[in-house]
N, C-alpha and C positions, 0 to 999 in steps of 0.2 A: 827541715825536710818533711817532718811529720805534719807540721802546720800547712805546708804547701800542698802535700798530698790530700789532706783533709779538705782544703779549700777547693782543689780540683774536683774531688769527689762530690762536694756540696754543689759546685757549679754544674757538674754533670747531672746530678740528681734534679737540680732545678730546671735545667734544660729539658731533661726527659719528662719531668712533670708538666712543663709548659707545652711540650709537643703533644703529650697525652691529652692534656686539657684541650688544646686546639683541635686534636683529632676528634675527641668526643663532642666538643662544642660545635664543631663543624657539621656534625650529624643532625643537630637539632636547631641550630641558629637559622634565622630568616635567610631565604635565598635571594638571588639577585633579580628575580622577575619583577618588573615594575608594573605589570598588569597580568591578567589571566592569559595563559598561553595554551594553544592547542598543539598537542604533540601526537603524531601518528607513529605507533610502533608496529612495523610489519609482522606478518605471520612468520614465525621461525626466528625472529630477532633475539639475540642474546642480550644479557645485561650490559655487556661491553658495547654492543651496538646501540642500545638505548641510551647509554651514558653519552655517546657521541652526539646523538640526536638531541638530547637535552641540552648539551653545551651549545650546539648550533642555534637552538631556539632561545637561549638565554635563560634557561630555567636553573642551571647549575653553574658554578664558577669554574669548575675543573672536571672534565670527564674522568681523568685518572683518579682524582680524589673521591669522586662519587662512587666509582667502581670499587675502590679499595674499602671504603666504608661499608658498602653493601655486603662485601665478603665477610667483614667482621661482625656487623650488626644484623645483616640479613639472614645469617645462619643457613645459607644454601637454598633459600626460598626462590622460586622462579617468578617470572613476570608474565602478564597477559599481553596478547596482541590487541590492537584496536586504537581508536582515537580517544585521547584523554585530555581533560581540561586540567592544567596545572595552575592552581590559584596564585594570585599575586603574593610574592614573598614566601612561597612554600619552601620548607626546609628539605634537606636531603631525605630525612626520615619520612616526612609527609609524602614526598614524591614517590619514594619507593613503595609506600603503602598503597598509593593510588595505582601504581603500575602492577602491584600484586593482585589486588582484588577490587579496586575502585570501579565505579560505574563508568563505562565508556560513553563517549558522547553519542547520543542517539540522533541519527538523521533519518528522516522518513520521507517516502514518496507515497502519495495517496492516490488511489484509483477509485473514483466514485462509482457507485452502482449504476450500470447502464452506460458507462463510457465506451464508445466504439473503439476498435483497435487502432484506427488512424490517430485518434487523440491520445491513446496510451503511448504510441510510438512518439508522437510529438512531445509529450510530457517527459519521457525518459531522455530523449535527445536534447531537450532544452535544459536539463539539469547539469550544470557545469561541475558538479562534484563527482559525476560518473565518467567513465572512460569507455572508449571503443564505440563501435556502431552496431546497430541491429536492423533487421528488416521489420516491416509492419507485421505483427503477430497475427496468426489466423483469428478471425472473428470468433468470439466466444471461448477462447482458450485461456483467458486471464481471469482470475478471481478478484473482483473488486475488494480492496482492503488497504490498510496502511502497512507499508513494508519498510523495515529498517535496513540501512545499508551503511557501509564504511566509505569514507572519503577515498576516492581513487578506485573504488570497486568497478568492475565492468558492467555495462548496461546489460550484456548478455546474461550475466550471473543473476542480476536482479530480476530480469524478465523470466528466467527459468524458475525462480522461486514463486513468482506469480502464477506461472502455468502449472507447476507442480501442486500448488495449493488448490487450483481448480480441479486437477485430476483427482486428488485425494477427496475433496469435498463432494464432487459428483459421484465418485464410486461409493462413498458412504451413504449419501442420500438415495442413490439408485437402489442400493441393497435394502433400504427401508421404505421403498415406495408403496403406496396404497394400491389395492386392486382397482380402485376407481380411476387411476391415472390412465389417460388415453394414449400417451406416447409409448412407442414400442421399443425405442433404443435410447441410450444416453444422449446421443447426438440430437435426436428429436426433442429430448427434454431441454437441452440447451437452446435449441431454436425457438421452441414455444416460450421458454422462460425469458428469452431476450425480448419477445413481443410483449409479454406481461409486464416486464420491467419498464418498457417505454410507454405503456398505456396508462399506468397509474403511478403516482408518486406517494400514494397512501398505503403504507405497508399492510394495514389490516384488510385492504381490498384485494390484495393479490390472489389469495385462494379463490375468491369469488370470480375475479376476472379469468383466472385459469379454468374455473368450472364452466364459465360461459363459452370460452373457446373450445374446451373439451366437448361440450354439447354440440357446438357447430361442426366440429370435425366428425363426430359420430353420425350426424344427420346429413353430411355432405354439403353443408352450407359454406359459403365463402367466409373466411375470417374477417375480411374487410377492416383490417387494422391500418390506420393512417401511417404509422411509422414505417410500414413495409413499402409504402409508395415513395417515401423520402430516401430510404437507404440506397437504392441504386443511383440516385441523383447525387448525393453528397457523401456516400460511404458512412453515414451516421452523423455527420456534422449537422448543426442546426440549418434548416432551410432558409430561414430569415424572411419568409414571405408566405402567403397562402398557397396551398396546393392548387395547381391548374387542373382544369377539366381534362385536358389532354394527358396529364400525368396520372390521373385517376384511371383513365382508360388504357394506359400503357401496358402492353403485354411483355413481361419479362419474368425472370426466375424468382422475383421477390414480391411483386405487387399482388397482394391478396384480395384486391378488388377485381382482378382479372383472372383469377385462378381459384380452384378449390384446393384444400390441403395446406400443408406447411410450405413456407418458402424454401429455396434451395439451401440456405444456411442461416446462421444467426445474424441478427441486425445490430447486435451490441454485445457487451460482456455482462451477463446478468449476475446479480448478487445472489448470495445463499438463500435469502428469503423468497426470491422469485423462483429459483430452482425448486425449493421445498414446496412452494404453492402449486407448481405444475405436477409434482410427484405425489402431493397430498391435497388435491383440489377440494374446494367446498362442494358439498352435495346440494345441487340446485337444479331447477328446471329452466332457469333463465337462459335466454338466447340473445339478449340485447342489453346494452348499457349506454348511457349518455351522461355528459357532465351535469352536475347539480348546481353549479355556480358557486360552490363553496370549497372547491379543490378536490372534491370526490366525485362519485358517480351514482346514478339511479339505475337500478337493474329492473328488467321486465321479462316476463315469461312469453308474452305474445307481442306481435307486431302492433296491434291496436294500442296496448299499454305503452309500448315504446314510442309510438308516434305522439301520444299525449305528452310524454316526457320530453320529447324533442321540441314540441311547441312551447313548453314551459321554459326550456333552455333558450330558445330564440327570444322569448319575451324578456328574459333576464339580460340577454346581450343587447336587445334594443334599448332597455332601460339604462344600460351602461354606455350607450352611444357607439357600440361596436358594429352595428348593422345599419 
C-alpha cells in the first residue's frame, strides 16, 4: 500500500510538474502567427477583450490560456489601446509586452501647404481607413501637416485635430506679430497668407512676397495675384490651362485684378511659414515681383525696374519655346 501510495504521489507530482512546465513554457514559446498580424485594441478594452481579439486574429492559441497567464506573469499591469503589429511567431509574453507599452502602428494623412479645402475633403473621404462623413471645411481652417490617426477613427475627429492645430498656431503667431504687419485681424492674416502660399514655392521668399503685398495694401494698389483669379473658378484646384482675359477682368469677391484690398476669404490652407511671413514681413520698398526662371522671383521697387524684369522673363520663356 505504501508503495502504491508513493507511486500515486510521484505520478501526481510528475503531472503537476508537467502542467507547471507547460504553463510557464506556454508563456514564452513561439506563438501560432504565421506572419505579422495587425490587431486593433479599442479604447476601454480589457485584457480579456484583447485576448479574444488576439485569438480571432490568430496571434494566440487560446484566449483563456493567454488571459490566465497574463494574470500570473503580468502582475496586474494594464494594456494600451491602439493598433499593434504582432510579429510572426510572437510568444504570449512578447504580445503582452507589446500591448503594454509597444509602439502602436502609425497611420498618417498628410495635408501639404497650400492645399485648398476641397482637396482636403477629398483626401479624407478617399482614405478607407477612416469612417463617417464630413463637409468641406471652411477655407483656411486647416493647418497643413501630417496627422496620425487610428484605423477606424472618424474623419470628423481627424479634421477637428487639423482645425484645432490651425487655431492654436494662428493664436500663437498672432500674439507674436510684428508692428510692421499690415493685417488687422487673424482672419486677414489667413487670407493674405493663403495668397503668399500660392504665389511662391520658395520658403525663403515668403517674407518678401508678404512685404510686397503689405506695401500694395498700404498704398491702395491692387494685389493682382493670379491665384485669386483661379479660386472662384475651381475652388483652388489646378486650372489646367492659361487664364483667360475675361477671367482677369471678372468682378467677384476674390479677383484681386478687379478690386483693391484683400479677397473675401482665403484661397487655400496656408502653412505656418506663410502665416509667419505675413505677421513678420520683410522690411522692403518693393512693390513688384516676377518669376526669375529658376523657380524664384525678382523683386522691384519701381514699375520701370519691374518692366525690365518682365522683359527678361519673356526672353527666358521664348528661349524655352513657351511663347
